[in-house]
C-alpha positions in Angstrom: 18.2 -27.9 -9.7 15.3 -25.2 -10.6 12.8 -27.1 -8.1 15.3 -27.0 -5.4 16.1 -23.3 -5.6 12.1 -22.6 -5.9 11.7 -24.7 -2.8 14.6 -23.1 -1.0 13.0 -19.7 -2.0 9.6 -20.6 -0.7 11.2 -22.1 2.8 13.1 -18.9 3.2 10.3 -16.9 2.6 8.3 -18.6 5.5 11.1 -18.5 7.7 11.5 -14.4 7.1 7.6 -13.9 7.5 7.6 -16.0 10.9 10.9 -14.3 12.1 10.3 -10.8 11.1 6.3 -10.4 11.1 6.6 -6.6 10.5 8.0 -7.2 7.1 5.0 -9.5 6.1 2.5 -6.9 7.2 0.6 -4.4 4.9 3.3 -1.4 5.0 0.5 1.0 5.5 3.0 3.9 6.3 5.2 3.4 3.4 2.1 3.3 1.1 0.8 6.2 2.5 3.8 8.2 2.1 4.0 7.1 -1.4 0.3 8.0 -2.2 0.4 11.0 -0.1 1.5 13.4 -2.6 4.1 15.0 -0.3 6.9 12.9 -1.8 7.5 10.0 -4.2 11.0 9.3 -2.6 10.7 5.5 -2.0 13.8 5.6 0.0 12.5 7.9 2.4 9.1 6.2 2.5 10.9 2.8 3.2 12.7 4.4 5.8 9.9 5.8 7.7 8.1 2.6 7.4 11.3 0.8 9.1 10.8 3.2 12.0 7.3 2.6 12.1 7.9 -1.2 12.3 9.9 -0.7 15.3 7.9 1.6 17.2 4.4 1.2 16.2 1.9 -1.7 16.2 0.1 -2.7 13.1 -3.1 -1.0 14.5 -1.0 2.4 15.4 0.6 2.2 11.7 -3.0 1.8 10.1 -4.2 4.9 12.2 -1.1 7.1 11.4 -1.4 6.0 8.0 -4.9 7.3 7.8 -3.4 10.9 8.8 -1.9 10.9 5.1 -5.1 11.2 3.5 -6.8 13.4 6.0 -4.4 15.6 8.3 -7.3 16.9 10.3 -7.7 13.4 11.7 -4.3 13.9 13.4 -5.4 17.3 15.1 -8.5 15.6 16.2 -6.5 12.9 17.9 -4.0 15.3 19.3 -6.8 17.2 20.9 -8.7 14.5 22.2 -9.2 14.1 26.0 -9.6 10.2 25.4 -6.8 8.3 27.4 -6.4 5.9 24.4 -5.9 8.8 22.0 -3.5 10.3 24.5 -1.4 7.3 24.7 -1.6 6.8 20.7 -0.5 10.5 20.5 2.6 10.3 22.7 3.8 7.0 20.6 3.0 8.8 17.4 5.2 11.8 18.4 8.1 9.5 19.2 7.7 7.9 16.1 7.9 11.3 14.5 11.0 12.4 16.0 12.7 9.2 15.4 11.9 9.0 11.8 13.0 12.6 11.4 16.2 11.9 13.0 16.8 8.9 11.3 15.1 9.6 7.7 15.2 13.5 7.4 
């Protein structure tokens, strides 16, 4: 019985990982939110991560998470003339607006 339950749990974990890849990712935004010193509200940080999972790629999430450690990086990206930075900044602004509306 215990072996069957363990096997079932393992199978479900694989299905969830394959069906919802964002859930299996590093959760960079959530970790940065919790470690950033601005809040220790796990519910808020999970909410923000959920919005990030919907709106940002994994690469975007890692980049955005770096802003928690070094807010000046955000300013540099915002002021950049590089087209890739500009496109990222538009996605990041949308993420911030949606996260504020849903989680704030």
